Backbone as a chain_set.jsonl record, in Angstrom:
{"seq": "XXXXXXXXXXXXXXXXXXXXXXXXXXXXXXXXXXXXXXXXXXXXXXXXXXXXXXXXXXXXXXXXXXXXXXXXXXXXXXXXXXXXXXXXXXXXXXXXXXXXXXXXXXXXXXXXXXXXXXXXXXXXXXXXXXXXXXXXXXXXXXXXXXXXXXXXXXXXXXXXXXXXXXXXXXXXXXXXXXXXXXXXXXXXX", "coords": {"N": [[-13.433, -3.928, 11.422], [-10.515, -2.617, 10.062], [-8.955, -0.849, 7.374], [-5.68, -0.363, 6.918], [-4.183, 2.086, 5.068], [-1.713, 2.338, 3.336], [0.113, 5.025, 1.883], [2.243, 6.578, -1.028], [4.841, 7.688, -2.582], [6.952, 6.161, -4.943], [9.702, 3.993, -3.343], [9.113, 5.029, -1.348], [9.065, 3.631, 1.199], [6.822, 2.363, 1.834], [6.316, -0.845, 1.955], [8.134, -1.468, 3.894], [7.435, -0.065, 5.939], [4.913, -1.083, 6.364], [5.745, -3.905, 6.537], [6.762, -3.575, 9.275], [4.596, -2.888, 10.47], [2.971, -4.925, 10.033], [4.108, -6.896, 11.644], [4.19, -5.875, 14.181], [1.471, -5.461, 14.961], [0.328, -8.039, 13.829], [-1.819, -7.993, 11.931], [-2.985, -8.524, 8.334], [-0.928, -8.377, 5.298], [-1.644, -6.755, 2.593], [0.109, -6.221, -0.17], [0.748, -4.064, -2.668], [2.006, -5.16, -4.995], [1.689, -7.611, -4.952], [-0.739, -8.294, -6.407], [-0.221, -6.587, -8.471], [1.976, -7.417, -9.85], [1.323, -10.183, -10.501], [-0.43, -9.655, -12.448], [1.112, -8.574, -14.368], [2.365, -10.542, -15.402], [0.714, -11.119, -17.481], [-0.333, -9.262, -18.504], [0.468, -5.87, -20.455], [2.056, -3.488, -18.194], [-0.595, -0.951, -17.153], [-2.149, -1.266, -19.457], [-5.624, -1.655, -20.649], [-7.195, -3.809, -19.726], [-5.099, -4.504, -17.611], [-5.462, -2.533, -16.018], [-8.351, -2.373, -15.366], [-8.397, -5.283, -14.071], [-6.37, -5.054, -11.95], [-7.757, -3.098, -10.406], [-10.316, -4.086, -9.969], [-9.409, -6.463, -8.466], [-8.397, -5.472, -6.256], [-10.211, -4.213, -5.143], [-12.249, -6.087, -4.738], [-10.952, -7.8, -2.965], [-10.746, -5.977, -0.581], [-13.432, -5.662, 0.056], [-14.132, -8.275, 0.714], [-12.439, -8.856, 2.779], [-13.495, -6.822, 4.754], [-16.444, -7.658, 5.06], [-15.655, -10.271, 6.115], [-14.495, -9.372, 8.519], [-11.915, -9.229, 8.828], [-9.063, -7.408, 9.494], [-6.512, -5.475, 7.646], [-3.661, -4.446, 6.297], [-2.683, -2.258, 3.435], [-0.542, -1.266, 0.624], [0.081, 1.223, -1.362], [0.771, 3.112, -4.341], [0.261, 6.033, -5.449], [-0.427, 6.804, -8.925], [-0.181, 7.772, -12.528], [-1.882, 5.68, -14.134], [-3.56, 4.528, -12.485], [-7.254, 4.759, -11.935], [-8.752, 8.114, -11.092], [-10.94, 7.731, -9.402], [-10.851, 5.646, -7.782], [-9.783, 5.947, -5.391], [-12.201, 6.961, -3.733], [-13.773, 4.689, -4.687], [-12.615, 2.607, -3.087], [-12.921, 3.926, -0.436], [-15.91, 3.763, -0.398], [-16.333, 0.952, -0.64], [-15.188, -0.492, 1.559], [-16.446, 1.018, 3.654], [-19.544, 0.412, 2.86], [-19.36, -2.311, 3.617], [-18.917, -2.322, 6.267], [-16.839, -1.84, 7.214], [-13.641, 0.346, 8.068], [-11.865, 2.872, 6.958], [-8.502, 3.928, 6.997], [-6.211, 6.385, 6.16], [-2.57, 6.439, 5.693], [-0.238, 8.678, 4.86], [2.866, 8.312, 3.351], [5.721, 9.851, 3.387], [8.898, 11.243, 1.698], [11.629, 12.919, 0.894], [13.032, 13.999, -2.493], [15.426, 13.282, -3.007], [16.308, 11.429, -1.383], [14.545, 9.527, -1.766], [15.484, 8.587, -4.629], [17.793, 7.566, -3.745], [17.365, 5.389, -2.69], [15.895, 3.921, -4.698], [17.358, 2.046, -6.209], [17.938, 0.144, -4.468], [18.814, -3.203, -3.874], [16.741, -4.554, -2.844], [14.34, -4.196, -3.756], [14.241, -5.579, -6.042], [12.778, -7.783, -5.297], [10.321, -7.663, -5.73], [8.507, -6.613, -8.73], [8.757, -3.701, -8.659], [9.898, -0.389, -9.457], [13.015, 0.492, -10.394], [14.75, 2.281, -11.828], [16.312, 5.144, -11.781], [16.539, 7.081, -13.614], [14.271, 6.618, -15.421], [12.478, 7.195, -13.248], [12.675, 9.65, -13.054], [12.1, 10.789, -15.285], [9.283, 9.792, -15.436], [8.176, 11.332, -13.337], [8.857, 14.143, -14.32], [6.631, 14.17, -16.784], [4.512, 14.097, -15.148], [3.521, 11.445, -13.727], [2.992, 10.52, -11.406], [1.461, 12.182, -10.15], [-1.652, 12.818, -8.793], [-5.087, 12.978, -7.794], [-5.63, 14.639, -4.835], [-5.921, 12.995, -1.831], [-7.448, 11.934, 1.307], [-5.1, 12.364, 4.454], [-5.074, 11.165, 6.999], [-2.905, 10.304, 8.731], [0.492, 11.504, 8.59], [3.559, 10.482, 7.791], [7.334, 11.18, 7.665], [9.459, 9.178, 6.151], [12.026, 9.469, 5.959], [12.741, 10.555, 8.126], [11.684, 8.877, 10.392], [11.868, 6.114, 11.38], [11.174, 2.56, 10.438], [10.131, 0.611, 12.65], [9.492, 3.004, 14.408], [7.623, 4.201, 12.827], [5.452, 2.396, 12.713], [4.84, 1.963, 15.177], [3.813, 4.642, 15.772], [1.572, 4.76, 13.916], [0.04, 2.585, 14.921], [-0.493, 3.795, 17.459], [-1.983, 6.275, 16.774], [-4.105, 4.894, 15.539], [-5.302, 3.384, 17.146], [-4.324, 0.644, 17.304], [-3.349, -1.455, 18.591], [-5.232, -3.168, 20.034], [-5.94, -4.795, 18.232], [-4.475, -6.854, 17.652], [-3.68, -9.973, 16.101], [-4.574, -13.493, 16.473], [-1.844, -16.087, 17.348], [-1.939, -18.0, 15.603], [-3.3, -16.965, 13.261], [-2.578, -16.919, 10.866], [-1.542, -19.173, 9.713], [-0.873, -21.614, 7.568], [-2.282, -24.292, 6.21], [-1.129, -25.909, 4.611], [1.526, -25.94, 4.988]], "CA": [[-12.361, -4.376, 10.532], [-10.003, -1.646, 9.543], [-8.119, -1.075, 6.445], [-4.8, 0.541, 7.321], [-3.615, 2.075, 3.65], [-0.709, 2.982, 3.159], [0.263, 5.498, 0.55], [3.335, 7.427, -1.032], [5.326, 7.69, -4.007], [7.673, 5.164, -5.231], [10.447, 3.941, -2.706], [9.032, 5.891, -0.015], [8.91, 2.815, 2.342], [5.479, 1.284, 1.973], [6.354, -2.334, 1.978], [9.145, -1.465, 4.91], [6.493, 0.429, 6.995], [3.896, -2.345, 6.261], [6.202, -5.128, 7.402], [7.011, -3.219, 10.48], [3.268, -2.802, 11.191], [2.413, -6.426, 10.385], [4.906, -7.568, 12.903], [3.578, -5.16, 15.552], [-0.017, -6.051, 14.989], [-0.259, -9.527, 13.291], [-2.304, -7.81, 10.716], [-2.025, -9.451, 7.312], [-0.179, -7.31, 4.646], [-1.943, -7.126, 1.281], [1.113, -5.505, -0.592], [0.056, -3.723, -3.749], [2.729, -5.801, -5.997], [1.021, -8.921, -5.141], [-1.522, -7.923, -7.438], [0.562, -5.837, -9.73], [3.249, -8.608, -10.382], [0.531, -11.23, -11.108], [-0.931, -9.327, -13.9], [2.215, -7.981, -15.256], [2.577, -11.623, -16.107], [-0.143, -11.719, -18.682], [-0.83, -7.787, -19.112], [1.343, -5.1, -20.075], [1.79, -2.33, -17.362], [-1.196, 0.58, -17.825], [-3.006, -1.696, -20.568], [-7.001, -1.456, -20.159], [-7.093, -4.875, -18.995], [-4.455, -4.511, -16.561], [-6.199, -1.255, -15.344], [-9.248, -2.958, -14.64], [-8.122, -6.144, -13.172], [-6.117, -4.423, -10.744], [-8.871, -2.132, -9.545], [-11.444, -4.95, -9.435], [-8.791, -7.183, -7.572], [-8.014, -4.553, -4.855], [-11.548, -3.785, -4.35], [-12.792, -7.158, -4.198], [-10.175, -8.277, -1.568], [-11.185, -5.13, 0.638], [-14.904, -6.072, 0.404], [-14.44, -9.776, 1.587], [-12.073, -8.663, 4.137], [-14.101, -6.09, 5.442], [-17.379, -8.759, 5.492], [-15.202, -11.324, 6.994], [-14.154, -8.704, 9.683], [-10.447, -8.953, 8.347], [-8.219, -5.875, 9.169], [-5.57, -5.595, 6.918], [-2.648, -3.147, 5.208], [-2.372, -2.316, 2.173], [0.375, -0.196, 0.741], [-0.215, 2.045, -2.594], [1.594, 4.069, -4.936], [-1.009, 6.668, -6.634], [0.042, 6.962, -10.124], [-1.422, 7.749, -13.466], [-2.504, 4.607, -14.427], [-4.824, 4.234, -11.355], [-8.202, 5.607, -12.205], [-8.844, 8.738, -10.253], [-12.054, 7.491, -8.616], [-10.423, 4.383, -7.19], [-9.958, 6.021, -3.721], [-13.811, 7.007, -3.311], [-14.516, 3.753, -4.78], [-12.02, 2.013, -2.242], [-13.972, 4.374, 0.681], [-17.291, 3.303, -0.288], [-16.281, -0.538, -0.529], [-14.963, -0.828, 2.924], [-17.462, 1.583, 4.376], [-20.525, -0.417, 2.928], [-18.993, -3.932, 4.183], [-19.032, -1.984, 7.747], [-15.119, -1.52, 7.556], [-13.198, 1.52, 8.311], [-10.244, 2.566, 6.182], [-7.31, 4.531, 7.764], [-5.165, 6.508, 5.7], [-1.377, 6.818, 6.235], [0.8, 8.986, 3.805], [3.97, 8.357, 3.684], [6.587, 11.009, 2.359], [10.272, 11.024, 1.552], [12.333, 13.974, -0.06], [13.293, 12.968, -3.688], [16.783, 12.753, -3.126], [16.141, 9.814, -0.406], [13.915, 8.36, -2.875], [16.533, 8.236, -5.643], [18.991, 6.761, -3.22], [16.566, 4.257, -2.629], [15.287, 3.399, -5.911], [18.391, 1.259, -6.588], [18.349, -0.91, -3.41], [18.766, -4.469, -4.549], [15.649, -5.26, -1.975], [13.41, -3.7, -4.65], [13.968, -6.71, -6.969], [12.127, -9.001, -4.934], [8.901, -7.215, -6.241], [8.799, -5.869, -9.963], [9.348, -2.614, -8.418], [10.669, 0.501, -10.238], [14.086, 0.584, -9.767], [15.582, 3.01, -12.267], [15.984, 6.752, -11.206], [16.46, 7.697, -14.862], [12.758, 6.617, -15.555], [11.721, 7.803, -12.138], [12.952, 11.449, -13.025], [11.492, 11.172, -16.573], [7.874, 9.658, -15.349], [7.776, 12.515, -12.814], [8.562, 15.129, -14.962], [5.704, 13.751, -17.066], [2.968, 13.996, -14.247], [2.958, 10.084, -13.699], [2.831, 10.445, -9.852], [0.326, 13.389, -9.902], [-2.844, 11.892, -8.404], [-5.84, 13.734, -6.921], [-5.51, 14.963, -3.369], [-6.763, 12.296, -0.86], [-7.246, 12.084, 2.919], [-4.306, 11.685, 4.996], [-5.378, 10.743, 8.707], [-1.456, 10.588, 9.484], [1.431, 11.852, 7.577], [4.832, 10.407, 8.261], [8.162, 11.17, 6.756], [10.399, 8.012, 6.098], [13.41, 9.808, 5.664], [13.339, 10.878, 9.709], [11.069, 8.242, 11.04], [12.664, 4.397, 11.232], [10.296, 1.897, 10.106], [9.303, 0.302, 13.854], [8.748, 3.908, 14.986], [6.517, 4.703, 12.209], [4.572, 1.252, 12.943], [4.369, 2.409, 16.559], [2.673, 5.866, 15.674], [0.548, 4.069, 13.594], [-0.936, 1.785, 15.862], [-0.983, 4.645, 18.629], [-3.158, 6.999, 15.938], [-5.34, 4.178, 14.892], [-5.416, 2.429, 18.083], [-4.305, -0.824, 16.443], [-2.82, -2.573, 19.286], [-6.411, -3.933, 20.081], [-6.464, -5.538, 16.941], [-3.562, -8.029, 17.451], [-4.227, -11.166, 15.538], [-3.965, -14.515, 17.615], [-0.648, -16.706, 16.953], [-2.134, -19.199, 14.583], [-4.076, -16.551, 12.369], [-1.979, -16.64, 9.104], [-1.253, -20.716, 9.539], [-1.168, -22.025, 6.268], [-2.134, -25.643, 6.418], [-0.411, -26.818, 3.8], [2.855, -25.734, 5.273]], "C": [[-11.782, -2.951, 9.902], [-8.925, -1.652, 8.32], [-6.911, 0.081, 6.545], [-4.137, 0.95, 5.776], [-2.809, 3.221, 3.491], [0.322, 3.613, 1.746], [1.687, 6.572, 0.22], [4.256, 6.992, -2.332], [6.356, 6.425, -3.905], [8.979, 5.244, -4.24], [10.485, 5.0, -1.481], [9.178, 5.03, 1.596], [7.655, 1.978, 2.724], [5.471, 0.112, 2.409], [7.1, -2.411, 3.689], [8.218, -1.293, 6.141], [5.352, -0.637, 7.219], [4.118, -3.711, 6.95], [6.297, -4.896, 8.796], [5.61, -3.29, 11.221], [2.801, -4.048, 11.392], [3.112, -7.097, 11.493], [4.459, -7.244, 14.374], [2.439, -5.636, 16.117], [-0.353, -7.446, 14.686], [-1.18, -9.335, 12.52], [-1.767, -8.169, 9.386], [-1.695, -8.047, 6.369], [-0.819, -7.783, 3.292], [-0.757, -5.921, 0.467], [0.727, -5.28, -2.121], [0.338, -4.712, -5.152], [2.318, -7.024, -5.912], [-0.077, -8.965, -5.954], [-0.866, -7.369, -8.637], [1.352, -6.961, -10.492], [2.359, -9.653, -11.074], [0.126, -10.889, -12.489], [-0.09, -8.711, -14.453], [2.765, -9.495, -15.852], [1.702, -12.309, -17.504], [-0.48, -10.053, -19.385], [0.347, -6.593, -19.176], [1.027, -4.044, -19.187], [0.694, -1.05, -18.213], [-2.334, 0.003, -19.113], [-4.799, -1.864, -19.833], [-7.585, -2.8, -19.414], [-6.331, -5.141, -17.582], [-5.16, -3.614, -15.653], [-7.422, -1.872, -14.105], [-9.301, -4.074, -13.996], [-7.439, -5.7, -11.954], [-7.197, -3.93, -9.718], [-9.782, -2.919, -8.96], [-10.765, -5.79, -8.13], [-8.899, -6.499, -6.012], [-9.082, -4.277, -4.379], [-12.362, -4.919, -3.872], [-12.268, -7.89, -2.988], [-10.751, -7.161, -0.391], [-12.625, -5.183, 0.81], [-14.75, -7.171, 1.399], [-13.706, -9.524, 2.667], [-12.798, -8.026, 5.004], [-15.375, -6.791, 6.143], [-16.96, -9.49, 6.181], [-14.412, -10.482, 8.29], [-12.397, -8.782, 9.604], [-9.644, -7.86, 8.391], [-7.127, -6.317, 8.456], [-4.798, -4.276, 6.434], [-2.493, -3.183, 4.353], [-1.539, -0.918, 1.803], [-0.207, -0.118, -1.122], [0.547, 3.037, -2.941], [0.693, 4.948, -5.749], [0.283, 6.984, -8.185], [-0.736, 6.96, -11.485], [-2.162, 6.771, -14.394], [-3.692, 3.983, -13.634], [-5.925, 5.202, -11.678], [-8.714, 6.587, -10.999], [-10.053, 8.576, -9.297], [-11.941, 6.194, -7.921], [-10.343, 4.548, -5.741], [-11.439, 6.236, -3.275], [-14.166, 5.431, -3.502], [-13.921, 2.628, -3.545], [-12.523, 2.208, -0.469], [-15.348, 3.652, 0.774], [-17.46, 1.751, -0.293], [-16.018, -0.819, 0.709], [-16.232, -0.047, 3.865], [-18.886, 0.7, 4.343], [-20.348, -1.672, 3.281], [-19.06, -3.697, 5.731], [-17.527, -2.139, 8.224], [-14.873, -0.045, 7.827], [-11.836, 1.563, 7.601], [-9.586, 4.057, 6.807], [-6.016, 4.873, 6.713], [-3.978, 7.045, 6.351], [-0.7, 7.48, 5.131], [1.995, 8.883, 4.333], [5.083, 9.346, 2.752], [8.067, 10.836, 2.306], [10.531, 12.109, 0.497], [13.041, 13.007, -1.459], [14.539, 12.422, -3.677], [17.354, 11.439, -2.145], [15.73, 9.04, -1.319], [14.519, 7.713, -3.937], [17.48, 7.332, -5.408], [18.122, 5.275, -3.006], [16.2, 3.278, -3.441], [15.959, 2.224, -6.382], [18.602, -0.066, -5.551], [17.951, -2.034, -4.105], [17.251, -5.042, -3.456], [14.401, -5.207, -2.975], [12.97, -4.624, -5.704], [13.238, -7.771, -6.838], [10.638, -8.627, -5.749], [9.132, -6.607, -7.889], [8.394, -4.224, -9.759], [9.86, -1.609, -9.237], [11.787, 0.551, -9.533], [15.195, 1.595, -10.715], [15.077, 4.511, -12.002], [16.038, 7.348, -12.382], [14.706, 7.68, -15.395], [11.945, 7.034, -14.593], [11.583, 9.28, -12.579], [12.086, 11.545, -14.331], [9.676, 10.93, -16.226], [7.576, 11.152, -14.646], [7.544, 13.639, -13.326], [7.356, 14.984, -16.0], [4.434, 13.766, -16.291], [2.688, 12.314, -13.98], [2.715, 9.738, -12.416], [1.832, 11.392, -9.176], [-0.992, 12.569, -10.045], [-3.614, 12.844, -7.513], [-5.482, 13.623, -5.531], [-6.631, 13.776, -2.817], [-6.838, 12.28, 0.34], [-6.03, 11.646, 3.317], [-5.022, 11.99, 6.613], [-4.052, 11.075, 9.326], [-0.65, 10.762, 8.492], [2.964, 11.576, 8.445], [5.909, 10.385, 7.2], [9.191, 10.252, 7.061], [11.735, 8.417, 6.341], [13.994, 9.941, 7.331], [12.781, 10.112, 10.57], [11.291, 6.774, 10.52], [10.978, 3.807, 11.345], [9.342, 1.045, 11.444], [8.614, 1.54, 14.584], [7.491, 4.239, 14.275], [5.263, 3.636, 12.577], [3.767, 1.701, 14.49], [3.502, 3.72, 16.511], [1.649, 5.598, 14.956], [-0.652, 3.506, 14.179], [-1.582, 2.748, 17.096], [-2.082, 5.598, 17.808], [-4.24, 6.159, 15.849], [-5.915, 3.49, 16.042], [-5.661, 1.251, 17.695], [-3.896, -2.178, 17.554], [-3.978, -3.677, 19.84], [-6.577, -5.255, 19.2], [-5.172, -6.583, 16.576], [-3.773, -9.664, 16.978], [-3.799, -12.407, 16.71], [-2.75, -15.19, 16.825], [-0.957, -17.316, 15.608], [-3.314, -18.271, 13.56], [-3.803, -16.713, 11.201], [-1.313, -18.371, 9.25], [-1.829, -21.288, 8.364], [-1.181, -23.69, 6.237], [-1.408, -26.977, 5.73], [1.254, -26.995, 4.008], [2.905, -27.066, 6.523]], "O": [[-12.559, -2.221, 9.287], [-8.043, -2.51, 8.36], [-7.149, 1.261, 6.29], [-3.523, 0.016, 5.259], [-2.995, 4.438, 3.491], [0.991, 2.977, 0.932], [2.128, 7.278, 1.127], [4.172, 5.896, -2.884], [6.504, 5.801, -2.854], [9.48, 6.365, -4.152], [11.412, 5.561, -0.898], [9.332, 5.525, 2.712], [7.523, 1.168, 3.642], [4.651, -0.159, 3.287], [6.713, -3.214, 4.538], [8.165, -2.059, 7.103], [4.999, -0.924, 8.363], [3.34, -4.416, 7.593], [5.99, -5.797, 9.577], [5.502, -3.684, 12.382], [2.321, -4.443, 12.455], [2.492, -7.882, 12.211], [4.378, -7.97, 15.364], [2.264, -6.08, 17.252], [-1.285, -7.992, 15.276], [-1.698, -10.384, 12.137], [-0.565, -8.194, 9.123], [-2.106, -6.92, 6.646], [-0.639, -8.921, 2.861], [-0.971, -4.725, 0.665], [0.409, -6.263, -2.789], [-0.47, -5.01, -6.032], [2.577, -7.705, -6.905], [-0.339, -10.14, -6.212], [-1.093, -7.831, -9.754], [1.211, -7.223, -11.687], [2.664, -9.984, -12.22], [0.276, -11.609, -13.476], [-0.595, -8.036, -15.35], [3.591, -9.485, -16.765], [1.844, -13.32, -18.191], [-0.798, -9.821, -20.552], [1.056, -6.354, -18.198], [-0.11, -3.575, -19.233], [0.896, -0.457, -19.273], [-3.19, 0.737, -19.607], [-5.02, -2.154, -18.657], [-8.434, -2.678, -18.531], [-6.794, -5.803, -16.653], [-5.427, -4.005, -14.517], [-7.491, -1.891, -12.876], [-10.242, -4.138, -13.204], [-7.971, -5.994, -10.883], [-7.401, -4.295, -8.56], [-10.156, -2.761, -7.798], [-11.315, -5.847, -7.03], [-9.365, -6.961, -4.97], [-9.132, -4.05, -3.17], [-13.05, -4.862, -2.854], [-12.976, -8.472, -2.166], [-11.176, -7.618, 0.67], [-13.042, -4.676, 1.851], [-15.093, -7.12, 2.58], [-14.21, -9.934, 3.713], [-12.868, -8.53, 6.124], [-15.559, -6.707, 7.358], [-17.674, -9.701, 7.161], [-13.699, -11.176, 9.015], [-11.757, -8.275, 10.526], [-9.458, -7.269, 7.326], [-6.75, -7.481, 8.588], [-5.375, -3.206, 6.237], [-2.033, -4.26, 3.974], [-1.69, 0.171, 2.358], [-0.681, -0.997, -1.842], [1.018, 3.822, -2.118], [0.371, 4.486, -6.844], [1.477, 7.282, -8.211], [-1.76, 6.292, -11.624], [-2.939, 7.124, -15.282], [-4.529, 3.173, -14.033], [-5.646, 6.4, -11.715], [-9.086, 6.037, -9.962], [-10.106, 9.373, -8.361], [-12.968, 5.675, -7.484], [-10.678, 3.682, -4.934], [-11.803, 5.541, -2.327], [-14.789, 4.873, -2.598], [-14.738, 1.83, -3.083], [-12.561, 1.359, 0.421], [-15.798, 3.091, 1.773], [-18.549, 1.255, -0.002], [-16.836, -1.639, 1.124], [-16.843, -0.685, 4.721], [-19.395, 0.297, 5.389], [-21.402, -2.307, 3.263], [-19.231, -4.663, 6.474], [-17.142, -2.478, 9.342], [-15.819, 0.743, 7.814], [-10.959, 0.7, 7.592], [-10.245, 5.079, 7.0], [-5.104, 4.094, 6.436], [-4.033, 7.853, 7.278], [-0.525, 6.675, 4.216], [2.293, 9.225, 5.478], [5.082, 9.41, 1.523], [8.43, 10.033, 3.166], [9.871, 12.239, -0.534], [13.411, 11.834, -1.477], [14.823, 11.337, -4.186], [18.387, 10.771, -2.18], [16.317, 8.032, -1.714], [14.265, 6.549, -4.248], [17.986, 6.54, -6.203], [18.602, 4.18, -3.299], [16.141, 2.08, -3.162], [15.285, 1.363, -6.948], [19.285, -1.056, -5.813], [16.965, -2.033, -4.841], [16.944, -6.223, -3.616], [13.557, -6.103, -2.973], [11.85, -4.65, -6.215], [12.966, -8.584, -7.722], [10.009, -9.517, -6.322], [10.237, -6.088, -8.048], [7.79, -3.606, -10.635], [10.549, -2.199, -10.068], [11.793, 0.637, -8.305], [16.37, 1.668, -10.356], [13.93, 4.957, -11.997], [15.473, 8.439, -12.315], [14.086, 8.703, -15.686], [10.767, 7.272, -14.858], [10.559, 9.954, -12.469], [11.312, 12.502, -14.369], [8.857, 11.734, -16.671], [6.898, 12.009, -15.213], [6.509, 14.275, -13.127], [6.921, 16.131, -16.109], [3.371, 13.448, -16.824], [1.509, 11.97, -14.057], [2.212, 8.633, -12.217], [1.478, 11.391, -7.997], [-1.355, 11.886, -11.003], [-3.043, 13.462, -6.614], [-5.053, 12.561, -5.079], [-7.793, 13.64, -3.199], [-5.836, 12.896, 0.703], [-5.614, 10.627, 2.765], [-5.359, 13.079, 7.076], [-3.939, 11.901, 10.231], [-0.945, 10.226, 7.424], [3.388, 12.218, 9.406], [5.744, 9.837, 6.111], [9.835, 10.395, 8.1], [12.522, 7.674, 6.928], [15.106, 9.63, 7.758], [13.138, 10.353, 11.723], [10.93, 6.371, 9.414], [10.003, 4.255, 11.947], [8.131, 0.855, 11.329], [7.556, 1.432, 15.205], [6.451, 4.516, 14.873], [4.135, 4.109, 12.714], [2.572, 1.74, 14.783], [2.507, 3.793, 17.233], [0.624, 6.196, 15.282], [-1.846, 3.773, 14.045], [-2.7, 2.623, 17.594], [-3.187, 5.614, 18.352], [-5.355, 6.631, 16.071], [-7.038, 3.004, 15.911], [-6.772, 0.722, 17.652], [-4.064, -3.389, 17.409], [-3.686, -4.855, 20.046], [-7.137, -6.329, 19.418], [-4.944, -7.013, 15.445], [-4.064, -10.461, 17.869], [-2.94, -12.286, 17.584], [-2.635, -14.862, 15.644], [-0.249, -17.114, 14.622], [-4.23, -18.95, 13.097], [-4.704, -16.676, 10.364], [-0.306, -18.484, 8.55], [-3.036, -21.434, 8.17], [-0.111, -24.3, 6.242], [-1.207, -28.165, 5.981], [2.014, -27.8, 3.471], [3.952, -27.31, 7.123]]}, "num_chains": 1, "name": "protein.A"}
């Protein structure tokens, strides 16, 4: 099992690259807003219950996927409400269950992030869409997070998503992980 851990600031292209990687490999995409948006329907962002349940859910999915041999792609935006020990917990959880975690840092110049911030596609999930709020939060250190490993770094302002996916596949030898065509079949459909 490999956990492809895509991380970077808001609007760096994590979901876009994740989708391109999913299309190329057939790996499942565990987009962080699936958990964040669910919890926001009940708890305020950053509240103790929100923070605790978000981390527990992420780690539980990592553990179960690793134990079941299901490789997946995860998107993550380091920010102040995330426990600084989360990265070590993620590494430990995946490794204890027999998996491998592969970190991919997605970078992007601030001016490009701000241009992308107001893109209507960001409304699909409860993503940050206010440049003013981003600037204010950034000035207060909201996106400062302890440095963690980057096995691969890609600048999404210069690398298109399909090329980013190709480079990730090449770097982590992911083409061999291609899922079978019915791996994502929902029997209810």
